[in-house]
C-alpha positions as CSV (number, residue, x, y, z in Angstrom):
1,M,-5.7,5.4,3.1
2,S,-4.6,4.7,-0.5
3,D,-3.1,2.2,-2.5
4,D,0.9,2.5,-4.1
5,D,0.1,5.3,-6.1
6,P,0.9,8.5,-4.4
7,I,-1.6,10.5,-7.0
8,F,-4.0,10.8,-4.0
9,R,-1.7,12.3,-1.1
10,N,-0.9,14.9,-3.8
11,A,-4.5,15.9,-4.4
12,W,-4.8,16.3,-0.7
13,D,-2.4,18.3,-0.1
14,A,-2.8,20.2,-3.5
15,T,-7.1,20.9,-2.2
16,M,-5.9,21.5,1.6
17,N,-3.9,24.7,0.3
18,E,-1.7,24.8,2.9
19,E,1.2,22.3,4.1
20,T,-0.3,19.2,5.4
21,S,0.2,18.7,9.1
22,P,3.2,16.4,10.4
23,K,0.7,14.7,12.4
24,T,-1.1,13.6,9.3
25,L,-0.6,9.8,8.6
26,Y,-0.4,8.7,4.9
27,L,-1.4,4.7,5.0
28,N,-1.2,2.5,1.8
29,C,-4.1,0.0,1.8
30,A,-3.0,-3.6,3.3
31,L,-5.3,-5.4,0.5
32,H,-3.7,-3.1,-2.3
33,T,-0.1,-3.3,-1.0
34,D,-1.2,-7.5,-0.7
35,R,-2.4,-7.5,-4.5
36,T,0.3,-5.3,-5.9
37,I,3.1,-7.5,-4.3
38,R,1.8,-10.8,-5.6
39,K,1.8,-9.5,-8.9
40,S,5.1,-8.7,-8.9
41,I,6.1,-12.0,-7.5
42,G,4.5,-13.8,-10.3
43,S,6.2,-11.6,-12.6
44,K,9.5,-10.9,-11.1
45,V,10.4,-14.1,-9.5
46,C,11.4,-17.0,-12.2
47,A,10.6,-20.3,-10.0
48,P,8.4,-22.9,-9.3
49,I,5.0,-21.5,-7.3
50,S,6.2,-23.3,-4.1
51,E,9.4,-20.7,-3.9
52,K,7.0,-17.8,-5.2
53,A,4.6,-19.0,-2.5
54,L,7.3,-19.0,-0.2
55,V,8.4,-15.6,-0.9
56,Y,4.9,-14.1,-0.6
57,Q,5.0,-15.9,2.8
58,M,7.8,-14.1,4.1
59,F,6.7,-10.7,2.6
60,R,3.5,-11.5,4.3
61,A,5.2,-12.1,7.8
62,L,7.4,-8.9,7.3
63,M,4.5,-6.8,6.5
64,D,2.7,-7.9,9.4
65,E,5.3,-8.0,12.3
66,P,4.2,-5.6,14.9
67,E,7.4,-4.5,16.4
68,E,9.7,-2.0,14.6
69,E,13.1,-3.9,15.6
70,G,11.5,-7.1,14.1
71,F,10.7,-5.5,11.2
72,Y,13.9,-4.4,10.3
73,K,15.8,-7.6,11.4
74,Q,13.4,-9.3,9.4
75,S,13.7,-7.3,6.2
76,E,17.4,-7.8,6.2
77,G,17.0,-11.4,6.4
78,F,14.5,-11.3,3.4
79,I,17.1,-9.0,1.3
80,K,19.8,-12.1,2.0
81,Y,17.2,-14.7,1.1
82,L,16.0,-13.0,-2.1
83,S,19.7,-12.5,-2.9
84,Q,21.0,-16.1,-2.2
85,A,17.7,-17.6,-4.1
86,G,19.1,-15.5,-7.0
87,F,15.8,-13.5,-7.1
88,H,17.7,-10.3,-8.5
89,T,14.9,-8.6,-10.4
90,F,12.6,-9.1,-7.3
91,E,15.3,-7.6,-4.9
92,A,15.9,-4.6,-6.7
93,Y,12.2,-4.1,-7.5
94,F,11.4,-4.7,-3.5
95,K,14.6,-2.2,-2.3
96,E,13.5,0.7,-5.1
97,I,10.0,0.3,-4.4
98,Y,9.2,-0.7,-0.8
99,L,12.4,0.2,1.3
100,I,13.0,3.7,0.5
101,S,12.4,6.1,2.9
102,N,9.5,8.1,2.6
103,I,7.6,4.7,1.5
104,I,8.8,2.6,4.1
105,Y,6.2,4.0,6.9
106,L,3.0,3.3,4.7
107,W,2.9,-0.4,4.5
108,P,4.3,-2.5,7.3
109,K,1.9,-2.9,10.6
110,C,4.9,-1.7,12.9
111,F,4.5,1.9,11.7
112,R,0.5,1.8,12.0
113,E,0.5,2.4,15.9
114,G,-2.5,3.5,17.1
115,V,-4.3,2.8,13.9
116,N,-7.2,-0.1,14.2
117,F,-7.8,-0.2,10.4
118,Y,-6.2,-1.5,7.4
119,T,-8.2,-1.3,4.6
120,N,-10.1,1.6,2.7
121,N,-13.2,-1.0,2.0
122,Y,-15.6,1.6,4.0
123,L,-14.6,4.4,1.9
124,Q,-14.6,2.7,-1.2
125,S,-18.4,1.3,0.0
126,M,-19.5,5.3,0.4
127,H,-18.1,6.1,-3.2
128,R,-19.8,3.3,-4.5
129,I,-23.2,4.0,-3.1
130,L,-22.7,8.0,-4.1
131,K,-22.4,6.9,-7.3
132,Y,-24.4,4.2,-8.2
133,V,-27.3,5.1,-5.8
134,Y,-27.6,8.7,-5.8
135,L,-26.0,9.7,-9.2
136,K,-27.7,6.9,-11.1
137,G,-23.7,6.1,-12.4
138,E,-23.3,9.7,-13.8
139,K,-20.0,10.5,-13.7
140,M,-18.9,13.7,-11.9
141,K,-15.4,15.4,-12.2
142,R,-15.6,17.4,-9.2
143,L,-16.8,16.3,-5.7
144,N,-17.9,19.7,-4.5
145,Y,-20.2,19.9,-7.6
146,T,-21.7,16.9,-6.9
147,V,-22.3,17.2,-3.3
148,Y,-23.7,20.7,-4.0
149,F,-25.6,20.4,-7.3
150,G,-26.3,16.6,-7.3
């Protein structure tokens, strides 16, 4: 689970030195996706706050849709609404970033079948403990040296 940047997925694949299993499930952290979309709505939707809030609520309903068929139906309605409301900049951004074939499976709830978590807070908490408690804030570039020599 990661934020929207594929750098972590690419690093995982490179580190494992072999093809990643097709069963490997990459997910975007729901909190990172939510934060990114709120910033994008704020900068790309030129409208009063109430309309920005409506766009955000529609996105959250789309993100939290548990059924795949419902997700596709709602996404069509969301795109139609953005077009009719004149939010063409955000519509183009949303299509380009969130609806492309290899990204669309990373953020909606309907594609997280069997997954009981939606954030990477536990991993970030462990990272903070490792960095500030055990390493006393010292920066280490490679985790394998940190664990072995730390």
